[in-house]
PDB file of N, H, CA, C and O in Angstrom:
ATOM      1  N   MET A   1     129.130 -39.897  39.879  1.00  0.00           N
ATOM      2  CA  MET A   1     128.689 -40.258  38.564  1.00  0.00           C
ATOM      3  C   MET A   1     127.500 -41.200  38.615  1.00  0.00           C
ATOM      4  O   MET A   1     126.643 -41.168  37.732  1.00  0.00           O
ATOM      5  N   VAL A   2     127.441 -42.037  39.639  1.00  0.00           N
ATOM      6  H   VAL A   2     128.137 -42.063  40.357  1.00  0.00           H
ATOM      7  CA  VAL A   2     126.323 -42.982  39.747  1.00  0.00           C
ATOM      8  C   VAL A   2     124.994 -42.236  39.820  1.00  0.00           C
ATOM      9  O   VAL A   2     123.995 -42.683  39.258  1.00  0.00           O
ATOM     10  N   PHE A   3     124.985 -41.096  40.515  1.00  0.00           N
ATOM     11  H   PHE A   3     125.797 -40.732  40.971  1.00  0.00           H
ATOM     12  CA  PHE A   3     123.746 -40.363  40.721  1.00  0.00           C
ATOM     13  C   PHE A   3     123.461 -39.354  39.609  1.00  0.00           C
ATOM     14  O   PHE A   3     122.375 -38.774  39.577  1.00  0.00           O
ATOM     15  N   THR A   4     124.400 -39.134  38.707  1.00  0.00           N
ATOM     16  H   THR A   4     125.281 -39.605  38.732  1.00  0.00           H
ATOM     17  CA  THR A   4     124.181 -38.150  37.636  1.00  0.00           C
ATOM     18  C   THR A   4     124.317 -38.769  36.256  1.00  0.00           C
ATOM     19  O   THR A   4     123.340 -38.813  35.508  1.00  0.00           O
ATOM     20  N   VAL A   5     125.485 -39.240  35.903  1.00  0.00           N
ATOM     21  H   VAL A   5     126.279 -39.203  36.510  1.00  0.00           H
ATOM     22  CA  VAL A   5     125.756 -39.727  34.545  1.00  0.00           C
ATOM     23  C   VAL A   5     125.016 -41.022  34.239  1.00  0.00           C
ATOM     24  O   VAL A   5     124.413 -41.147  33.174  1.00  0.00           O
ATOM     25  N   PHE A   6     125.051 -41.998  35.162  1.00  0.00           N
ATOM     26  H   PHE A   6     125.541 -41.897  36.028  1.00  0.00           H
ATOM     27  CA  PHE A   6     124.453 -43.301  34.901  1.00  0.00           C
ATOM     28  C   PHE A   6     122.963 -43.359  35.203  1.00  0.00           C
ATOM     29  O   PHE A   6     122.301 -44.347  34.886  1.00  0.00           O
ATOM     30  N   ARG A   7     122.438 -42.316  35.809  1.00  0.00           N
ATOM     31  H   ARG A   7     122.975 -41.513  36.067  1.00  0.00           H
ATOM     32  CA  ARG A   7     121.035 -42.304  36.204  1.00  0.00           C
ATOM     33  C   ARG A   7     120.122 -42.276  34.989  1.00  0.00           C
ATOM     34  O   ARG A   7     120.374 -41.548  34.029  1.00  0.00           O
ATOM     35  N   GLY A   8     119.084 -43.054  35.034  1.00  0.00           N
ATOM     36  H   GLY A   8     118.879 -43.645  35.814  1.00  0.00           H
ATOM     37  CA  GLY A   8     118.135 -43.092  33.930  1.00  0.00           C
ATOM     38  C   GLY A   8     117.038 -44.090  34.195  1.00  0.00           C
ATOM     39  O   GLY A   8     116.905 -44.593  35.311  1.00  0.00           O
ATOM     40  N   LYS A   9     116.252 -44.382  33.183  1.00  0.00           N
ATOM     41  H   LYS A   9     116.360 -43.974  32.276  1.00  0.00           H
ATOM     42  CA  LYS A   9     115.160 -45.329  33.316  1.00  0.00           C
ATOM     43  C   LYS A   9     115.710 -46.693  33.732  1.00  0.00           C
ATOM     44  O   LYS A   9     116.625 -47.222  33.102  1.00  0.00           O
ATOM     45  N   ASP A  10     115.150 -47.245  34.782  1.00  0.00           N
ATOM     46  H   ASP A  10     114.407 -46.815  35.294  1.00  0.00           H
ATOM     47  CA  ASP A  10     115.533 -48.558  35.307  1.00  0.00           C
ATOM     48  C   ASP A  10     116.959 -48.609  35.844  1.00  0.00           C
ATOM     49  O   ASP A  10     117.518 -49.700  35.957  1.00  0.00           O
ATOM     50  N   VAL A  11     117.568 -47.477  36.179  1.00  0.00           N
ATOM     51  H   VAL A  11     117.114 -46.591  36.087  1.00  0.00           H
ATOM     52  CA  VAL A  11     118.917 -47.444  36.748  1.00  0.00           C
ATOM     53  C   VAL A  11     118.877 -46.575  37.998  1.00  0.00           C
ATOM     54  O   VAL A  11     118.328 -45.473  37.980  1.00  0.00           O
ATOM     55  N   ALA A  12     119.462 -47.076  39.087  1.00  0.00           N
ATOM     56  H   ALA A  12     119.908 -47.971  39.102  1.00  0.00           H
ATOM     57  CA  ALA A  12     119.448 -46.325  40.344  1.00  0.00           C
ATOM     58  C   ALA A  12     120.768 -46.489  41.069  1.00  0.00           C
ATOM     59  O   ALA A  12     121.537 -47.405  40.777  1.00  0.00           O
ATOM     60  N   GLY A  13     121.025 -45.609  42.005  1.00  0.00           N
ATOM     61  H   GLY A  13     120.400 -44.865  42.241  1.00  0.00           H
ATOM     62  CA  GLY A  13     122.186 -45.704  42.879  1.00  0.00           C
ATOM     63  C   GLY A  13     121.707 -45.715  44.318  1.00  0.00           C
ATOM     64  O   GLY A  13     120.693 -45.098  44.643  1.00  0.00           O
ATOM     65  N   ILE A  14     122.427 -46.408  45.175  1.00  0.00           N
ATOM     66  H   ILE A  14     123.251 -46.909  44.910  1.00  0.00           H
ATOM     67  CA  ILE A  14     122.062 -46.504  46.589  1.00  0.00           C
ATOM     68  C   ILE A  14     123.260 -46.060  47.413  1.00  0.00           C
ATOM     69  O   ILE A  14     124.399 -46.412  47.106  1.00  0.00           O
ATOM     70  N   GLN A  15     123.000 -45.288  48.456  1.00  0.00           N
ATOM     71  H   GLN A  15     122.075 -45.002  48.705  1.00  0.00           H
ATOM     72  CA  GLN A  15     124.061 -44.855  49.349  1.00  0.00           C
ATOM     73  C   GLN A  15     123.646 -45.160  50.779  1.00  0.00           C
ATOM     74  O   GLN A  15     122.568 -44.760  51.218  1.00  0.00           O
ATOM     75  N   GLN A  16     124.506 -45.869  51.503  1.00  0.00           N
ATOM     76  H   GLN A  16     125.381 -46.194  51.146  1.00  0.00           H
ATOM     77  CA  GLN A  16     124.215 -46.229  52.888  1.00  0.00           C
ATOM     78  C   GLN A  16     124.340 -44.995  53.766  1.00  0.00           C
ATOM     79  O   GLN A  16     125.256 -44.192  53.589  1.00  0.00           O
ATOM     80  N   PHE A  17     123.420 -44.841  54.713  1.00  0.00           N
ATOM     81  H   PHE A  17     122.675 -45.493  54.857  1.00  0.00           H
ATOM     82  CA  PHE A  17     123.480 -43.732  55.658  1.00  0.00           C
ATOM     83  C   PHE A  17     123.250 -44.275  57.052  1.00  0.00           C
ATOM     84  O   PHE A  17     122.315 -45.043  57.278  1.00  0.00           O
ATOM     85  N   ASN A  18     124.097 -43.882  57.986  1.00  0.00           N
ATOM     86  H   ASN A  18     124.856 -43.258  57.803  1.00  0.00           H
ATOM     87  CA  ASN A  18     123.971 -44.311  59.365  1.00  0.00           C
ATOM     88  C   ASN A  18     123.916 -43.070  60.249  1.00  0.00           C
ATOM     89  O   ASN A  18     124.943 -42.416  60.432  1.00  0.00           O
ATOM     90  N   PRO A  19     122.750 -42.719  60.808  1.00  0.00           N
ATOM     91  CA  PRO A  19     122.643 -41.508  61.626  1.00  0.00           C
ATOM     92  C   PRO A  19     123.456 -41.572  62.912  1.00  0.00           C
ATOM     93  O   PRO A  19     123.695 -40.533  63.528  1.00  0.00           O
ATOM     94  N   THR A  20     123.892 -42.760  63.340  1.00  0.00           N
ATOM     95  H   THR A  20     123.698 -43.604  62.840  1.00  0.00           H
ATOM     96  CA  THR A  20     124.686 -42.879  64.558  1.00  0.00           C
ATOM     97  C   THR A  20     126.181 -43.000  64.253  1.00  0.00           C
ATOM     98  O   THR A  20     126.957 -43.423  65.110  1.00  0.00           O
ATOM     99  N   HIS A  21     126.582 -42.632  63.038  1.00  0.00           N
ATOM    100  H   HIS A  21     125.952 -42.289  62.342  1.00  0.00           H
ATOM    101  CA  HIS A  21     127.981 -42.748  62.618  1.00  0.00           C
ATOM    102  C   HIS A  21     128.912 -41.985  63.557  1.00  0.00           C
ATOM    103  O   HIS A  21     128.664 -40.827  63.895  1.00  0.00           O
ATOM    104  N   ASN A  22     129.975 -42.647  63.967  1.00  0.00           N
ATOM    105  H   ASN A  22     130.176 -43.587  63.693  1.00  0.00           H
ATOM    106  CA  ASN A  22     130.988 -42.029  64.819  1.00  0.00           C
ATOM    107  C   ASN A  22     131.932 -41.229  63.927  1.00  0.00           C
ATOM    108  O   ASN A  22     132.675 -41.819  63.143  1.00  0.00           O
ATOM    109  N   LEU A  23     131.921 -39.913  64.026  1.00  0.00           N
ATOM    110  H   LEU A  23     131.317 -39.433  64.663  1.00  0.00           H
ATOM    111  CA  LEU A  23     132.727 -39.065  63.156  1.00  0.00           C
ATOM    112  C   LEU A  23     134.224 -39.194  63.414  1.00  0.00           C
ATOM    113  O   LEU A  23     135.033 -38.752  62.599  1.00  0.00           O
ATOM    114  N   ASP A  24     134.601 -39.801  64.552  1.00  0.00           N
ATOM    115  H   ASP A  24     133.944 -40.160  65.214  1.00  0.00           H
ATOM    116  CA  ASP A  24     136.018 -40.014  64.841  1.00  0.00           C
ATOM    117  C   ASP A  24     136.557 -41.273  64.157  1.00  0.00           C
ATOM    118  O   ASP A  24     137.757 -41.541  64.205  1.00  0.00           O
ATOM    119  N   MET A  25     135.681 -42.033  63.528  1.00  0.00           N
ATOM    120  H   MET A  25     134.706 -41.815  63.488  1.00  0.00           H
ATOM    121  CA  MET A  25     136.079 -43.287  62.902  1.00  0.00           C
ATOM    122  C   MET A  25     135.655 -43.258  61.438  1.00  0.00           C
ATOM    123  O   MET A  25     134.493 -42.984  61.136  1.00  0.00           O
ATOM    124  N   ASP A  26     136.573 -43.533  60.541  1.00  0.00           N
ATOM    125  H   ASP A  26     137.517 -43.755  60.787  1.00  0.00           H
ATOM    126  CA  ASP A  26     136.251 -43.594  59.122  1.00  0.00           C
ATOM    127  C   ASP A  26     135.859 -45.021  58.765  1.00  0.00           C
ATOM    128  O   ASP A  26     136.213 -45.963  59.473  1.00  0.00           O
ATOM    129  N   SER A  27     135.139 -45.176  57.681  1.00  0.00           N
ATOM    130  H   SER A  27     134.852 -44.410  57.105  1.00  0.00           H
ATOM    131  CA  SER A  27     134.659 -46.476  57.262  1.00  0.00           C
ATOM    132  C   SER A  27     135.299 -46.899  55.951  1.00  0.00           C
ATOM    133  O   SER A  27     135.590 -46.059  55.100  1.00  0.00           O
ATOM    134  N   LEU A  28     135.518 -48.189  55.784  1.00  0.00           N
ATOM    135  H   LEU A  28     135.281 -48.872  56.476  1.00  0.00           H
ATOM    136  CA  LEU A  28     136.020 -48.720  54.525  1.00  0.00           C
ATOM    137  C   LEU A  28     134.881 -49.060  53.572  1.00  0.00           C
ATOM    138  O   LEU A  28     135.129 -49.524  52.458  1.00  0.00           O
ATOM    139  N   ASN A  29     133.633 -48.837  53.992  1.00  0.00           N
ATOM    140  H   ASN A  29     133.432 -48.461  54.896  1.00  0.00           H
ATOM    141  CA  ASN A  29     132.500 -49.199  53.153  1.00  0.00           C
ATOM    142  C   ASN A  29     132.431 -48.369  51.872  1.00  0.00           C
ATOM    143  O   ASN A  29     131.754 -48.768  50.924  1.00  0.00           O
ATOM    144  N   SER A  30     133.108 -47.240  51.822  1.00  0.00           N
ATOM    145  H   SER A  30     133.658 -46.916  52.591  1.00  0.00           H
ATOM    146  CA  SER A  30     133.067 -46.413  50.613  1.00  0.00           C
ATOM    147  C   SER A  30     133.949 -46.992  49.513  1.00  0.00           C
ATOM    148  O   SER A  30     133.859 -46.566  48.362  1.00  0.00           O
ATOM    149  N   ASN A  31     134.787 -47.943  49.850  1.00  0.00           N
ATOM    150  H   ASN A  31     134.860 -48.289  50.785  1.00  0.00           H
ATOM    151  CA  ASN A  31     135.682 -48.614  48.905  1.00  0.00           C
ATOM    152  C   ASN A  31     136.697 -47.685  48.259  1.00  0.00           C
ATOM    153  O   ASN A  31     137.214 -48.002  47.187  1.00  0.00           O
ATOM    154  N   GLY A  32     136.991 -46.574  48.862  1.00  0.00           N
ATOM    155  H   GLY A  32     136.571 -46.316  49.732  1.00  0.00           H
ATOM    156  CA  GLY A  32     138.008 -45.681  48.335  1.00  0.00           C
ATOM    157  C   GLY A  32     139.411 -46.232  48.532  1.00  0.00           C
ATOM    158  O   GLY A  32     140.362 -45.730  47.934  1.00  0.00           O
ATOM    159  N   ASN A  33     139.549 -47.243  49.351  1.00  0.00           N
ATOM    160  H   ASN A  33     138.776 -47.651  49.837  1.00  0.00           H
ATOM    161  CA  ASN A  33     140.848 -47.831  49.670  1.00  0.00           C
ATOM    162  C   ASN A  33     140.909 -49.255  49.128  1.00  0.00           C
ATOM    163  O   ASN A  33     141.482 -50.144  49.757  1.00  0.00           O
ATOM    164  N   LEU A  34     140.308 -49.464  47.942  1.00  0.00           N
ATOM    165  H   LEU A  34     139.843 -48.742  47.431  1.00  0.00           H
ATOM    166  CA  LEU A  34     140.179 -50.789  47.368  1.00  0.00           C
ATOM    167  C   LEU A  34     140.779 -50.801  45.971  1.00  0.00           C
ATOM    168  O   LEU A  34     140.511 -49.906  45.169  1.00  0.00           O
ATOM    169  N   GLU A  35     141.585 -51.807  45.678  1.00  0.00           N
ATOM    170  H   GLU A  35     141.803 -52.534  46.330  1.00  0.00           H
ATOM    171  CA  GLU A  35     142.216 -51.928  44.360  1.00  0.00           C
ATOM    172  C   GLU A  35     142.060 -53.356  43.861  1.00  0.00           C
ATOM    173  O   GLU A  35     141.932 -54.285  44.659  1.00  0.00           O
ATOM    174  N   THR A  36     142.070 -53.533  42.552  1.00  0.00           N
ATOM    175  H   THR A  36     142.174 -52.779  41.904  1.00  0.00           H
ATOM    176  CA  THR A  36     142.030 -54.859  41.945  1.00  0.00           C
ATOM    177  C   THR A  36     143.167 -54.994  40.948  1.00  0.00           C
ATOM    178  O   THR A  36     143.655 -54.000  40.408  1.00  0.00           O
ATOM    179  N   ILE A  37     143.585 -56.232  40.707  1.00  0.00           N
ATOM    180  H   ILE A  37     143.188 -57.039  41.145  1.00  0.00           H
ATOM    181  CA  ILE A  37     144.569 -56.489  39.665  1.00  0.00           C
ATOM    182  C   ILE A  37     144.042 -57.632  38.796  1.00  0.00           C
ATOM    183  O   ILE A  37     143.286 -58.472  39.284  1.00  0.00           O
ATOM    184  N   PRO A  38     144.420 -57.680  37.536  1.00  0.00           N
ATOM    185  CA  PRO A  38     143.901 -58.704  36.622  1.00  0.00           C
ATOM    186  C   PRO A  38     144.461 -60.094  36.939  1.00  0.00           C
ATOM    187  O   PRO A  38     145.360 -60.223  37.771  1.00  0.00           O
ATOM    188  N   PRO A  39     143.936 -61.133  36.285  1.00  0.00           N
ATOM    189  CA  PRO A  39     144.427 -62.499  36.502  1.00  0.00           C
ATOM    190  C   PRO A  39     145.940 -62.606  36.285  1.00  0.00           C
ATOM    191  O   PRO A  39     146.495 -61.971  35.387  1.00  0.00           O
ATOM    192  N   TYR A  40     146.593 -63.412  37.113  1.00  0.00           N
ATOM    193  H   TYR A  40     146.143 -63.928  37.842  1.00  0.00           H
ATOM    194  CA  TYR A  40     148.038 -63.611  36.982  1.00  0.00           C
ATOM    195  C   TYR A  40     148.466 -64.860  37.745  1.00  0.00           C
ATOM    196  O   TYR A  40     147.674 -65.448  38.481  1.00  0.00           O
ATOM    197  N   SER A  41     149.721 -65.261  37.564  1.00  0.00           N
ATOM    198  H   SER A  41     150.364 -64.784  36.966  1.00  0.00           H
ATOM    199  CA  SER A  41     150.331 -66.366  38.298  1.00  0.00           C
ATOM    200  C   SER A  41     151.569 -65.837  38.999  1.00  0.00           C
ATOM    201  O   SER A  41     152.275 -64.978  38.471  1.00  0.00           O
ATOM    202  N   ASN A  42     151.832 -66.366  40.212  1.00  0.00           N
ATOM    203  H   ASN A  42     151.258 -67.064  40.641  1.00  0.00           H
ATOM    204  CA  ASN A  42     153.005 -65.931  40.962  1.00  0.00           C
ATOM    205  C   ASN A  42     153.457 -67.074  41.866  1.00  0.00           C
ATOM    206  O   ASN A  42     152.671 -67.585  42.663  1.00  0.00           O
ATOM    207  N   GLY A  43     154.710 -67.471  41.745  1.00  0.00           N
ATOM    208  H   GLY A  43     155.349 -67.055  41.097  1.00  0.00           H
ATOM    209  CA  GLY A  43     155.263 -68.513  42.601  1.00  0.00           C
ATOM    210  C   GLY A  43     154.527 -69.836  42.489  1.00  0.00           C
ATOM    211  O   GLY A  43     154.412 -70.563  43.477  1.00  0.00           O
ATOM    212  N   GLY A  44     154.026 -70.161  41.305  1.00  0.00           N
ATOM    213  H   GLY A  44     154.120 -69.571  40.504  1.00  0.00           H
ATOM    214  CA  GLY A  44     153.313 -71.412  41.102  1.00  0.00           C
ATOM    215  C   GLY A  44     151.854 -71.384  41.526  1.00  0.00           C
ATOM    216  O   GLY A  44     151.165 -72.401  41.443  1.00  0.00           O
ATOM    217  N   ILE A  45     151.376 -70.230  41.978  1.00  0.00           N
ATOM    218  H   ILE A  45     151.935 -69.404  42.045  1.00  0.00           H
ATOM    219  CA  ILE A  45     149.975 -70.087  42.373  1.00  0.00           C
ATOM    220  C   ILE A  45     149.254 -69.264  41.317  1.00  0.00           C
ATOM    221  O   ILE A  45     149.688 -68.168  40.961  1.00  0.00           O
ATOM    222  N   ASP A  46     148.147 -69.807  40.822  1.00  0.00           N
ATOM    223  H   ASP A  46     147.794 -70.697  41.112  1.00  0.00           H
ATOM    224  CA  ASP A  46     147.353 -69.106  39.817  1.00  0.00           C
ATOM    225  C   ASP A  46     146.223 -68.330  40.487  1.00  0.00           C
ATOM    226  O   ASP A  46     145.573 -68.817  41.412  1.00  0.00           O
ATOM    227  N   TYR A  47     146.009 -67.127  40.003  1.00  0.00           N
ATOM    228  H   TYR A  47     146.537 -66.731  39.252  1.00  0.00           H
ATOM    229  CA  TYR A  47     144.897 -66.291  40.439  1.00  0.00           C
ATOM    230  C   TYR A  47     144.074 -65.964  39.194  1.00  0.00           C
ATOM    231  O   TYR A  47     144.191 -64.865  38.653  1.00  0.00           O
ATOM    232  N   PRO A  48     143.237 -66.910  38.728  1.00  0.00           N
ATOM    233  CA  PRO A  48     142.532 -66.739  37.455  1.00  0.00           C
ATOM    234  C   PRO A  48     141.511 -65.599  37.463  1.00  0.00           C
ATOM    235  O   PRO A  48     141.135 -65.094  36.405  1.00  0.00           O
ATOM    236  N   LEU A  49     141.071 -65.202  38.639  1.00  0.00           N
ATOM    237  H   LEU A  49     141.376 -65.612  39.498  1.00  0.00           H
ATOM    238  CA  LEU A  49     140.112 -64.094  38.728  1.00  0.00           C
ATOM    239  C   LEU A  49     140.779 -62.798  39.158  1.00  0.00           C
ATOM    240  O   LEU A  49     140.096 -61.804  39.403  1.00  0.00           O
ATOM    241  N   GLY A  50     142.103 -62.796  39.254  1.00  0.00           N
ATOM    242  H   GLY A  50     142.657 -63.604  39.055  1.00  0.00           H
ATOM    243  CA  GLY A  50     142.810 -61.612  39.731  1.00  0.00           C
ATOM    244  C   GLY A  50     142.797 -61.564  41.250  1.00  0.00           C
ATOM    245  O   GLY A  50     142.495 -62.558  41.910  1.00  0.00           O
ATOM    246  N   ARG A  51     143.123 -60.415  41.792  1.00  0.00           N
ATOM    247  H   ARG A  51     143.368 -59.608  41.256  1.00  0.00           H
ATOM    248  CA  ARG A  51     143.158 -60.251  43.250  1.00  0.00           C
ATOM    249  C   ARG A  51     142.480 -58.956  43.635  1.00  0.00           C
ATOM    250  O   ARG A  51     142.389 -58.023  42.836  1.00  0.00           O
ATOM    251  N   LEU A  52     142.008 -58.909  44.856  1.00  0.00           N
ATOM    252  H   LEU A  52     142.082 -59.666  45.504  1.00  0.00           H
ATOM    253  CA  LEU A  52     141.376 -57.738  45.441  1.00  0.00           C
ATOM    254  C   LEU A  52     142.222 -57.326  46.642  1.00  0.00           C
ATOM    255  O   LEU A  52     142.518 -58.151  47.506  1.00  0.00           O
ATOM    256  N   PHE A  53     142.609 -56.062  46.698  1.00  0.00           N
ATOM    257  H   PHE A  53     142.368 -55.391  45.996  1.00  0.00           H
ATOM    258  CA  PHE A  53     143.441 -55.564  47.788  1.00  0.00           C
ATOM    259  C   PHE A  53     142.735 -54.423  48.499  1.00  0.00           C
ATOM    260  O   PHE A  53     142.142 -53.551  47.865  1.00  0.00           O
ATOM    261  N   ARG A  54     142.804 -54.439  49.820  1.00  0.00           N
ATOM    262  H   ARG A  54     143.286 -55.148  50.336  1.00  0.00           H
ATOM    263  CA  ARG A  54     142.267 -53.339  50.618  1.00  0.00           C
ATOM    264  C   ARG A  54     143.407 -52.805  51.469  1.00  0.00           C
ATOM    265  O   ARG A  54     144.129 -53.570  52.108  1.00  0.00           O
ATOM    266  N   GLY A  55     143.560 -51.508  51.474  1.00  0.00           N
ATOM    267  H   GLY A  55     142.973 -50.887  50.954  1.00  0.00           H
ATOM    268  CA  GLY A  55     144.611 -50.887  52.268  1.00  0.00           C
ATOM    269  C   GLY A  55     144.356 -51.055  53.757  1.00  0.00           C
ATOM    270  O   GLY A  55     143.267 -51.453  54.169  1.00  0.00           O
ATOM    271  N   SER A  56     145.348 -50.756  54.544  1.00  0.00           N
ATOM    272  H   SER A  56     146.233 -50.433  54.209  1.00  0.00           H
ATOM    273  CA  SER A  56     145.236 -50.907  55.985  1.00  0.00           C
ATOM    274  C   SER A  56     145.687 -49.625  56.673  1.00  0.00           C
ATOM    275  O   SER A  56     146.856 -49.246  56.610  1.00  0.00           O
ATOM    276  N   ILE A  57     144.751 -48.975  57.323  1.00  0.00           N
ATOM    277  H   ILE A  57     143.801 -49.283  57.375  1.00  0.00           H
ATOM    278  CA  ILE A  57     145.030 -47.763  58.091  1.00  0.00           C
ATOM    279  C   ILE A  57     144.338 -47.947  59.438  1.00  0.00           C
ATOM    280  O   ILE A  57     143.166 -48.322  59.457  1.00  0.00           O
ATOM    281  N   PRO A  58     145.008 -47.702  60.570  1.00  0.00           N
ATOM    282  CA  PRO A  58     144.422 -47.979  61.882  1.00  0.00           C
ATOM    283  C   PRO A  58     143.049 -47.349  62.123  1.00  0.00           C
ATOM    284  O   PRO A  58     142.223 -47.955  62.806  1.00  0.00           O
ATOM    285  N   THR A  59     142.778 -46.162  61.591  1.00  0.00           N
ATOM    286  H   THR A  59     143.449 -45.670  61.036  1.00  0.00           H
ATOM    287  CA  THR A  59     141.482 -45.526  61.858  1.00  0.00           C
ATOM    288  C   THR A  59     140.408 -45.955  60.870  1.00  0.00           C
ATOM    289  O   THR A  59     139.254 -45.550  61.012  1.00  0.00           O
ATOM    290  N   PHE A  60     140.754 -46.760  59.878  1.00  0.00           N
ATOM    291  H   PHE A  60     141.691 -47.088  59.762  1.00  0.00           H
ATOM    292  CA  PHE A  60     139.767 -47.238  58.912  1.00  0.00           C
ATOM    293  C   PHE A  60     139.434 -48.684  59.232  1.00  0.00           C
ATOM    294  O   PHE A  60     140.308 -49.550  59.199  1.00  0.00           O
ATOM    295  N   ILE A  61     138.176 -48.946  59.540  1.00  0.00           N
ATOM    296  H   ILE A  61     137.466 -48.242  59.567  1.00  0.00           H
ATOM    297  CA  ILE A  61     137.753 -50.314  59.808  1.00  0.00           C
ATOM    298  C   ILE A  61     136.484 -50.606  59.027  1.00  0.00           C
ATOM    299  O   ILE A  61     135.700 -49.690  58.778  1.00  0.00           O
ATOM    300  N   PRO A  62     136.253 -51.866  58.630  1.00  0.00           N
ATOM    301  CA  PRO A  62     134.986 -52.189  57.981  1.00  0.00           C
ATOM    302  C   PRO A  62     133.831 -52.024  58.971  1.00  0.00           C
ATOM    303  O   PRO A  62     133.945 -52.428  60.128  1.00  0.00           O
ATOM    304  N   THR A  63     132.744 -51.444  58.531  1.00  0.00           N
ATOM    305  H   THR A  63     132.652 -51.115  57.591  1.00  0.00           H
ATOM    306  CA  THR A  63     131.576 -51.305  59.359  1.00  0.00           C
ATOM    307  C   THR A  63     130.944 -52.667  59.567  1.00  0.00           C
ATOM    308  O   THR A  63     130.818 -53.447  58.623  1.00  0.00           O
ATOM    309  N   LYS A  64     130.545 -52.961  60.802  1.00  0.00           N
ATOM    310  H   LYS A  64     130.648 -52.328  61.570  1.00  0.00           H
ATOM    311  CA  LYS A  64     129.937 -54.254  61.092  1.00  0.00           C
ATOM    312  C   LYS A  64     128.590 -54.359  60.378  1.00  0.00           C
ATOM    313  O   LYS A  64     127.850 -53.378  60.308  1.00  0.00           O
ATOM    314  N   PRO A  65     128.261 -55.560  59.839  1.00  0.00           N
ATOM    315  CA  PRO A  65     126.978 -55.731  59.134  1.00  0.00           C
ATOM    316  C   PRO A  65     125.781 -55.585  60.045  1.00  0.00           C
ATOM    317  O   PRO A  65     124.643 -55.704  59.592  1.00  0.00           O
TER     318      PRO A  65
END
């Protein structure tokens, strides 16, 4: 949708490409394994900005910067 629906004057989308990508290793940079939850409190701890969760799968690692 970024490259079709939202595209227009002064709006662009960027996609990272790495020609040396190891096809045996998946990347978490696509954020397909990322979830957020709204602000809440739990056990006396406040999370006013909510929380960000990333799943954990052995073959998925964050790409080094």
